[in-house]
N, C-alpha and C positions, 0 to 999 in steps of 0.2 A: 792565398796568405794563410788561411786557416789550416790548410793541409801542411804547409811548410813550418808554420810557427806555433800551431797548437791552439790552446783555448783562450789565450790572450795574445793578440798580435798588435804591436805598436808601430805606427808610422806617422809621418808628418805631411801636412799639406801646407807648404809655406811655413808660416810661424805656428800653425794650428797643430796641437797634439791630438792624435786620434787613436782610439783603442777599439779593435774589433773583438767582441766577446763571443765565445763559442762554447760555453759551458752553462748548463741550466742553473747552477748555483749562482753564477755571476749575473745571469740574466734576471733571476729572481731578486737578487740584491739591488739591481738598478730599477726594476719595474715595481717592486713591492717594498722590500725592507728599507731602502734609502730613497724612496720615490720623491720625498720632499726636498732632496738635494739636487733636483734636476729640473731644467726647463726643456721645452722642445728644442731640437737642434735647428740649424740654419734652414734646412729644407722646408720645415713647416712654418718657420718665422717668415720666410719669403712667400709662402703660400697665402699670406695675408693679402697680397696683391689681388688675389682672386676671391678668397673666402672671408676676408675681413676678420672680425673677432668671433668666428664660429667656434663650436666645441673642439674642433681639431686643432685650432691655432691659439685659442685664448689660454690664459694662465691664471693661477692664484685664485683669489676669492671670486672674481668675476666668472671664472670657469666653473667653480663649484655651484654658484647660483644658477648659471645657465643649465648646467647638467641636471640640477634638481627640477627645474621647470620642464625639461624635455623628457626626463626619465619615465613619467607615467605613460607616455605614448608607447612604451615598450613593455608594460606590465602584462601579466598573463591574460586578464580579461580582454584587453585590446588585441592580443595576439590571436585569440580564438576568432575574433571577427575578421582579422586580416587573412586568416588561412583560406577562407572561402574565396576571397578576391584573388589570392595567389593562384589557386587551382583554376579558377575561371579564366584568368589571363593565360596560363600555361596551355589550357585546352584550346582556347581561341588561337594561340600561336601554332600548336601542333596541327590543327585542322586547316591551317592556311597553306601548309607545305604539300607539294605534289609528290606522289610516289615516284621514286627514281630521279627526282629533281636534285640538282646541285645547289647547295646552300652555303653561304658563308656563315657558319654557326656563331662566330664571334659577333657578327652584326645582328643575327637573330636573337642571341642572348641579351645583347644590349637593348634591343627593342623591347624584349619581354620584361626585363627587370625595370626598365624605365616606366613601362605601363604599370607595373606592380607598385613601385614607390609613389608614382603620381596618384594612384587611386587610394592606396592604404593611408599614406601620411598626409595627403593634400586634397583627397576627394575630387581629384581633377583628372580628366582624360587627356593625357599628353601624347598619346600614341601617334596622332596625326603630325606632331612636331618632331617625332623621334629622329628622322634623318637629319634635320637641321641641328637639333640639340647634340646629336652624336658627332656631327662634324665640328661644331663649336668646341665640344669637350676634347676632341682629338687635337685641335689647334692649341688649346690651353695646356694640355699635358705635354705636348712637344716643346712648349716654351719654357718648361721648368728647367730643362738643361741649361738654358741661357740664364735664367733667373738665379741659378746656383753659382754662377761664375763670380769671381771677385769683381767688385765695382759695378755689379749689375744694377744696383740702386740708382746709379747715374745713367747707365745705358738705357734703362726703361723710360727715361725722360727725353730720349732722342727720337726724332721722327723716322725711325728705321722701319722698313717694310714688315719685318717680323713683329715689331712692337705694335704696329697698326693692325696686323692680323689678330694679335692677342687681344687688343682692346675691342676690336669688332666682335670677336668670339665672346668675350666677357659681357659685352652689351647684349648679345643675343641671349645668353643665359639669364641675365638680369631681366630682360623683357618678359621671359616666362615667369620668373619668380615674382616680380613686382606686379605682373598681371594677376597672379593668384591672390596676392595680398589685397589688391584693389577690389577685385571681385568679391572677396570674402567680407571686406569692410562694408561694401555697398549693401550686401545682403543681411549683415548683422546677425548671421546665423551660426550657432554653435553646432558643428557637425561631429563633434567628439573626436576630431583627428588632431594631428600634431599642429597644424596651422592654426586651428581654433585655440589650442592651448597657448600658443605663443602670443596671439592677439589678445586673448582674455587676460593673460598675465600682465600685459601692458595696460589694459583698461583698469584692472583692479589696483594697480600701483600708481595710477595717475602719471604725473610728469616724471616720477622717478622710475617708471617701468621701462619696458623695451620700446625703443624707437623703431620706426619702419626699417632703418638700416640694420639694427640688431636682429629684427625678425628676418630680414633678407639674408643676413650672414648665417644664421642657424638653419634656415630653410634651404639655402643653396648648399651648405655643407652636407646636410643629410640627404638632399636630393641627389647630389653627385656621388657622395661616398656610398649611399645606399643602393645605387644601381651599378656603378662601375665595378666594384669589387666582386659582387655576386655574379655578375655577367662573366667576368674573367674566370672565376672558380668553376662555373658551369661549362664554359668553353673547354677548359683543360680537362674537365671530367669526361666529356664526350670523346675527346681525343684519346684519353687513356683507356676508356672502355673499348674503343675501336681496335686498340692494340692488345687487348687482353680478353680473349674470347671466353675463358672459363669464368672470369669475374663478371662479365656481361651476362652470361647464362645464369649465374647465381642471383644476380640482381633481378633479372626477369622472373625467375622462379619465385622470389620473395614477393615481388609486386603482384604477380598473378594470384598467389596464395592469399595475401592479405586483402587485396582489393576485390578479387573475384570479378573484374571487369567494370566495376563502378569507379567513379572519380575519387581521388584521395581526399580525406578530410583531416581536420586537426586531431581527432580522436585516434587516427591511424598512426600517428607519429611514433608512439612507443613500440609499435609492431614493425615499423620500417627500419629496423636496426641496421641491416646490411646496407640499405640504401644510404643511410647517414654515414656509415663507415666508408663507403665508396667516395662520398663527398669529402670526408675527413682526409682520406689518403690522397685524393687529388690536391687538396690544399697543403698537404705535407710536401709534395713534390713541386707544386706551383702555387705557393702562397700569394694571394692577391697583393697584400702589403708585404713586399719581399724584404724591406729593410726599415728599421726603426732607429731614429737618432735621439740622443739626449745630450744635453750640455750640463756639465757639473758646475754647481754654484760654489761649493767649497771643496777644498782638497780632501781626499780620503784614500784609504788603502784598500786594494782589491787584489786577491790572489798573489800577494807578494809585490805588487806594483804600487808605487806612489802615484796616484792619479791627481794631477794638479787642477786647481780651480780653472774653469774655462775650457777644459778638455772636452772633446766630443767622444761619446761612446756609441758605437754602432752595434746594434743587435740585428742579425739578419736571419729571419726564419728560413729563407732559401738555403743559407749555408748550414745553419744548425740542424735543420730537418734532414740534412744529408750526412750528418756526422755518424760514421759507422759504429762508433762506441754506443750510441743509443738506438740506431736503426740498422741492424745487420742487413747486408746487401742493399744499401740505401737507394739505389736507382730502381729497384724492383717495385712494381705496383702491387701492394699487398693490403687490401682493405682490412684484413683481420689482424694485422700486427698491432703491438702495443705502441702507444704514442705518449711517452711520459711528459708530465707537466713541465713546462719551461724548456724541455728539449723540443717540445711541440708547442708553439704559441702563435698561431695564425691571426689571433685577434688581439695580440699584446697581452697585458696583464696589469694588475694593481688598480689603483683608483682611476687610471685613464684607459682601462680596458675598453674596447670598442662598445659603445652604448647599444649598438644594434646587433650584438652577437646572437642573441636568441632569435631575433627576427631573421637574420641571415641563415642560421641553421634550418629554421622552419621553411623559409622560402626555397632554399636550395634543395631540401629533401622533397618537398611537395612538387616542385617543378620537375625534378629528376624522375619522380614516380609517374607523374601525369604524362610526360613526354615519352618515357621508356615503355609505357603501356602500348604505345602505337608504333614507335619507330626504333630501328637500329640505325646507326650512322657509320659510314665507311669513308675513310680519307680518300680524297680524289687522287689517283695515281700521279706521282710527280710533284704533289703539293709540298712546299717546304714548310716545316714546322720549326720555328725559331722564337725564342723568348725576346720580348722587347721591354727591358726594365725601365719604364718611366716611373712616375710615382707609384703606379700599380704595375703588376706583371702582365702585360698584354702579349698577344701573339703578333709578331712583326708583319706577317703576310696574311693575317686573317686565319680562318680555319675552314678551308673548302672541303665539304663533305657531301656524300650522297645519302639521301634519306631512303631507307629500305623499310617497307611495311613489315611488321612482325607477323601478321596473319596472312 
């Protein structure tokens, strides 16, 4: 549609007016300039079935309050501490793989980022539960297609097999989160992590503070969003490196020069510029959050169009990141290319920009550096690489690759 109709494409879904925006000025207008004129669109409203009133789904003053409570977990002093955990988890993962062994890197990256988010934000080792949690998350993500359908609010009340699978998966995720909350309450210990912040905020505010359900909603939102998205970004990065030998060679040269064989640290991040560029370009071609929706509260004008109240505006990083006007030869993997603001927006923008953006950049860069110190990956011959656009941009058939030692 963007190819055929340009930078604003209008269509209807039944009675619903929908506008696809494909110009950085219009994207900035929605995410920044007029951000107060929008609520989240149906996809994230329906996500409340899983995430409750977490940061991703809540609105208005409640969202601002919750964001203020969570924000300190992502301030620089905390990030310094998280860096060591990220590197430690990446090294443990890389040392587990056999030389010449076939791996599903999408599975391995999910396991890695789950371990990182568990330890950094919740001081909990969840690696033993990774397979079960991953399976539950897959069930939940697949259900969102159904939850987006008209009248799905009524369908979810029926005893359908798919609904039962969704509820079982949600209960499995809740078991992990509520288990963390129970354990922390019993120890009455401030470990300086996100979970302690959420629980202490509740205690300080007394009955007006955060209930267990509110703590659960925020914890589950960050637990899932914080590992699913980065895992997908890393999976696509390994694939793109395997297809671009010159870029891979340059990445290895930087890592060897900066690190000299030791493990990466927080202080190395300013020197790992090309490593970060590789990750940035992978997220241009395969942005984990591939589409963002907003619903207009009041009528307004945009690019010569009259946008009525209640209209849905779709901003798609996947589409805009491939606009040849801003990215010449857009399908080419080129880590050193320019990525202009709002033509490139993998983390969104404005007041609702992803709260974990700095965390994700650091995690992706350190994991990439630590793993690429030891391994190159090659796609298994005949393996099909296809996108699967659920809420996040997954690989439909996983990512089967062979681990080749660098030395």
